Phi, psi and omega in degrees: 000124180267132180269147174268091186294331176296314181294320179297313180297319178299322180292324181280318184221081183296346181280354180294126178297150184305317182294326177284329180299322178301314180293318179298314181297322180295318180294316180297320178296317179296319178297317179299319180296325180284324184272341182304313179296327178291321179298323180295335182273351180289133176296148182303324185280000179295129179284144176290156178291145177259142178242127178249117180296143178236155175278181184299333180275358179088007179279137179293135177273140181250000000 
């Protein structure tokens, strides 16, 4: 399944100018192409990574 990275980027940050959007979408597409084969090798039971937001001082927010 191919993602429409321009539409995704527009949805996340609609203030991105059109000329910059082209560059962002190209980079995101290239990253997806590089990581797709790696994703296929992950075992199904592998847990997703967790992200914990931190404040500016690096302290974990609870």
